C-alpha positions as CSV (number, residue, x, y, z in Angstrom):
1,M,-6.3,21.6,-15.3
2,K,-4.6,22.7,-11.9
3,I,-3.3,19.9,-9.4
4,A,-2.2,20.2,-6.0
5,V,0.4,18.6,-4.8
6,L,1.4,18.2,-1.0
7,S,3.3,16.0,1.3
8,D,4.6,15.5,4.6
9,I,2.0,16.5,6.6
10,H,3.5,14.9,9.9
11,G,0.3,14.6,11.8
12,N,-0.5,18.4,11.7
13,L,-3.9,18.9,11.2
14,L,-4.2,22.5,11.7
15,A,-1.7,23.2,8.6
16,L,-3.8,20.7,6.1
17,E,-7.1,22.1,6.6
18,S,-5.4,26.0,6.1
19,V,-3.9,24.0,2.7
20,M,-7.0,22.6,2.0
21,D,-8.7,25.7,1.6
22,D,-6.0,27.4,-0.1
23,I,-6.5,24.4,-2.6
24,Q,-10.0,25.0,-2.9
25,K,-9.3,29.1,-3.6
26,N,-6.9,28.1,-6.2
27,N,-9.8,25.9,-7.7
28,C,-7.5,22.4,-7.7
29,E,-9.0,19.7,-9.0
30,K,-6.8,16.9,-8.4
31,L,-4.5,16.1,-5.5
32,L,-1.7,14.2,-5.5
33,F,-0.6,13.5,-1.9
34,L,3.0,12.5,-1.8
35,G,3.4,10.6,1.7
36,D,4.2,10.9,5.5
37,Y,1.0,11.6,6.9
38,A,1.1,10.6,10.8
39,L,4.6,10.9,12.5
40,A,6.1,14.0,15.4
41,G,2.8,15.5,14.8
42,P,0.5,17.3,17.1
43,E,-2.5,15.6,15.3
44,P,-1.3,12.0,13.8
45,G,-4.5,9.5,14.6
46,D,-6.9,12.8,13.5
47,T,-4.8,13.8,10.8
48,V,-4.8,10.1,9.4
49,N,-8.7,10.3,9.5
50,F,-8.6,13.2,7.7
51,C,-6.3,11.5,4.8
52,M,-8.3,8.5,5.1
53,S,-11.6,10.1,4.3
54,F,-9.8,12.0,1.2
55,S,-8.4,8.7,-0.3
56,K,-11.9,7.4,-1.1
57,R,-12.1,10.3,-3.7
58,D,-12.1,10.3,-7.7
59,N,-10.2,13.4,-7.6
60,V,-7.4,12.3,-5.3
61,E,-3.6,9.9,-5.8
62,M,-1.6,8.7,-2.7
63,I,1.5,7.4,-1.8
64,Q,3.3,6.0,0.8
65,G,6.3,7.8,2.8
66,N,9.5,6.9,4.5
67,T,8.0,7.5,7.5
68,D,4.8,5.9,6.8
69,E,6.6,2.4,6.0
70,M,8.4,2.9,9.3
71,I,5.2,2.9,11.6
72,A,3.4,0.2,9.4
73,N,6.7,-2.1,10.0
74,Y,7.4,-1.1,13.4
75,S,9.8,-3.2,15.5
76,E,12.6,-2.5,18.3
77,E,14.9,-3.2,15.3
78,V,13.7,-0.2,13.4
79,F,13.3,1.7,15.9
80,N,17.0,1.7,17.1
81,N,17.8,2.4,13.5
82,V,16.1,5.5,14.0
83,A,17.4,6.1,17.1
84,K,20.8,6.1,16.7
85,N,20.9,9.6,14.1
86,A,17.4,10.9,15.9
87,P,16.1,9.8,19.1
88,I,13.3,12.0,19.1
89,M,12.3,11.1,16.2
90,A,12.6,7.3,17.3
91,N,10.2,9.0,20.4
92,A,7.6,9.9,18.2
93,L,8.0,6.7,15.9
94,K,7.2,4.4,18.8
95,E,4.5,6.5,20.6
96,E,3.1,6.7,17.0
97,A,3.3,2.4,16.4
98,N,1.4,1.9,19.7
99,T,-1.6,4.5,19.6
100,L,-2.6,4.7,16.0
101,S,-5.3,2.3,15.5
102,K,-4.7,-0.9,13.7
103,H,-7.4,0.1,10.7
104,Q,-5.1,3.7,10.1
105,I,-1.7,1.9,10.5
106,E,-3.1,-0.8,6.9
107,F,-4.1,2.4,5.7
108,L,-0.4,3.4,5.6
109,R,0.5,-0.1,5.1
110,D,-1.5,-0.6,2.1
111,L,-0.3,2.8,-0.1
112,P,1.8,2.2,-2.9
113,A,5.1,3.2,-3.0
114,Q,5.1,5.3,-6.2
115,K,2.4,5.6,-8.4
116,S,2.6,6.4,-12.2
117,L,-0.3,8.4,-14.0
118,T,-0.8,10.4,-16.9
119,I,-2.9,13.6,-16.5
120,D,-3.8,16.0,-19.5
121,G,-1.0,15.0,-21.8
122,V,1.4,15.2,-18.9
123,K,3.4,11.9,-17.9
124,I,3.5,12.2,-13.8
125,L,5.5,9.6,-11.4
126,M,5.0,10.0,-7.9
127,V,7.5,9.3,-5.1
128,H,8.3,10.2,-1.7
129,G,11.7,10.7,-1.5
130,S,13.4,10.0,-5.4
131,P,12.7,7.4,-7.7
132,R,15.8,5.1,-6.0
133,R,14.8,5.2,-2.5
134,N,11.6,6.8,-0.5
135,N,14.3,8.3,1.8
136,E,16.6,9.9,-0.3
137,D,17.0,13.6,-0.8
138,I,16.6,15.9,-3.4
139,M,17.8,19.2,-2.3
140,P,18.2,22.5,-3.5
141,D,21.9,21.7,-3.7
142,T,22.0,18.3,-4.7
143,P,24.2,18.1,-7.6
144,L,21.8,18.4,-11.1
145,E,24.1,15.0,-12.2
146,E,23.1,13.4,-9.1
147,V,19.2,14.2,-9.6
148,E,20.1,12.8,-13.3
149,K,21.4,9.4,-12.1
150,M,18.1,9.1,-9.6
151,L,16.0,9.7,-12.5
152,S,17.9,6.5,-14.9
153,G,15.0,4.4,-16.2
154,V,12.3,7.3,-15.5
155,K,10.0,7.7,-18.8
156,E,7.7,10.3,-17.1
157,D,7.4,14.4,-17.7
158,L,7.2,15.3,-14.3
159,I,8.7,13.7,-10.9
160,L,7.2,14.7,-8.1
161,C,9.2,14.1,-4.5
162,G,8.7,15.1,-1.0
163,H,10.8,14.2,1.8
164,T,13.5,17.0,2.6
165,H,10.5,19.5,3.7
166,I,12.6,22.0,1.6
167,P,11.1,23.3,-1.7
168,C,13.2,23.3,-4.8
169,G,12.9,22.0,-8.4
170,F,15.2,21.0,-11.2
171,Q,15.0,20.7,-15.3
172,T,17.5,18.0,-16.2
173,N,19.3,17.8,-19.7
174,T,16.6,14.7,-20.7
175,R,13.9,17.6,-20.7
176,Q,12.1,16.2,-17.2
177,T,11.1,18.3,-14.4
178,V,11.8,17.2,-11.1
179,L,9.6,19.2,-8.4
180,N,9.8,19.0,-4.6
181,D,7.0,20.3,-3.1
182,G,8.0,21.1,0.3
183,S,5.9,20.1,3.7
184,V,2.8,21.1,4.3
185,G,3.5,19.7,8.4
186,R,7.0,20.5,9.3
187,P,8.6,23.1,6.9
188,F,12.1,23.1,7.6
189,T,12.8,26.7,5.6
190,E,13.0,29.8,7.7
191,N,9.9,30.2,6.6
192,P,7.3,28.3,8.8
193,E,4.5,28.5,6.7
194,A,3.0,25.0,5.4
195,C,3.9,24.6,2.0
196,Y,2.6,23.2,-1.3
197,A,2.7,23.0,-5.0
198,I,0.2,23.4,-8.1
199,V,0.9,21.9,-11.4
200,T,-0.9,23.6,-13.7
201,T,-1.4,21.5,-17.2
202,F,-2.2,23.1,-20.8
203,G,-4.1,19.9,-22.4
204,N,-1.2,20.0,-25.0
205,G,1.3,18.0,-22.3
206,G,2.9,21.2,-21.2
207,F,2.8,22.1,-17.7
208,E,4.0,24.9,-15.0
209,V,4.6,24.4,-11.6
210,E,4.8,27.1,-9.1
211,H,5.1,26.2,-4.5
212,H,2.4,28.1,-2.5
213,F,3.0,29.1,1.2
214,V,0.5,29.2,3.4
215,K,-0.1,30.5,7.0
216,Y,-1.4,28.3,9.7
217,D,-2.3,28.8,13.7
218,N,1.6,27.2,14.1
219,V,1.3,28.2,17.8
220,S,-1.5,26.4,18.6
221,A,-0.6,23.1,16.8
222,A,3.0,23.5,18.8
223,K,1.0,23.9,22.0
224,T,-0.8,20.9,20.9
225,L,2.5,19.1,20.1
226,A,4.4,19.8,23.6
227,T,2.2,18.2,25.4
228,R,2.3,14.7,24.0
229,H,3.4,11.3,25.8
230,F,7.3,10.9,24.4
231,E,10.5,12.4,25.3
232,G,11.5,15.3,23.1
233,A,7.9,16.6,21.8
234,D,8.6,20.2,23.3
235,K,11.6,20.2,21.0
236,L,9.2,19.2,17.8
237,A,7.0,21.4,19.0
238,H,9.5,24.5,19.2
239,M,10.6,23.4,15.6
240,L,6.6,24.4,14.0
241,I,8.1,28.0,15.0
242,H,11.1,28.4,14.3
243,P,12.8,25.6,12.1
244,T,16.1,25.2,12.4
245,H,17.0,21.8,12.0
246,R,15.6,19.0,9.9
247,H,15.9,16.3,12.6
248,F,16.3,15.4,16.6
């Protein structure tokens, strides 16, 4: 079975639609979404609606990302905490909290923080950041010993995460696999293409993983983002063309 793993869409509907086309071409039978659906993208509302429609399908599993939680629990205190290190993202957060509908925000609020499931004999844990926290980074240069500490108490064979927008993976000394699937809507690598992962299972508990990069019209997406009504939207738009920084 082929399982598509995608996360960090961040309101980029054009990127998501292109990834969904690629998922269909690859004959993926199940889709796992790891969170961050709306914040700081060209079309947050339409993207959330798209995800809400997919959430009703039997072959789809979804969890909440850290920015989904922030939108759902938005307050002046949340804004100020984000603004300390990422003022433009704080502006985007305020905009999403004030413009997404009550129904859309409830959808983000009600998503589970983590989800454990078994597919084709493979025990899978879906998280956004790490099993410890939804905003903890698992990066390509994270020491293996630190990754293994994050997995303390985790029994699953395959741990799926996102959050950093940088694809990577680890094989631990406990024979567990950690897969960071990158980002659909806001890549933070030199390659601005949308990124997701495919897990192929073999029916006996075995599996293999592979990252997929998908071209989309990031110029149009950037133009749409640049017209949004919060300070710094133009800088976030530039990042869709030339990714250079994780946060603003």
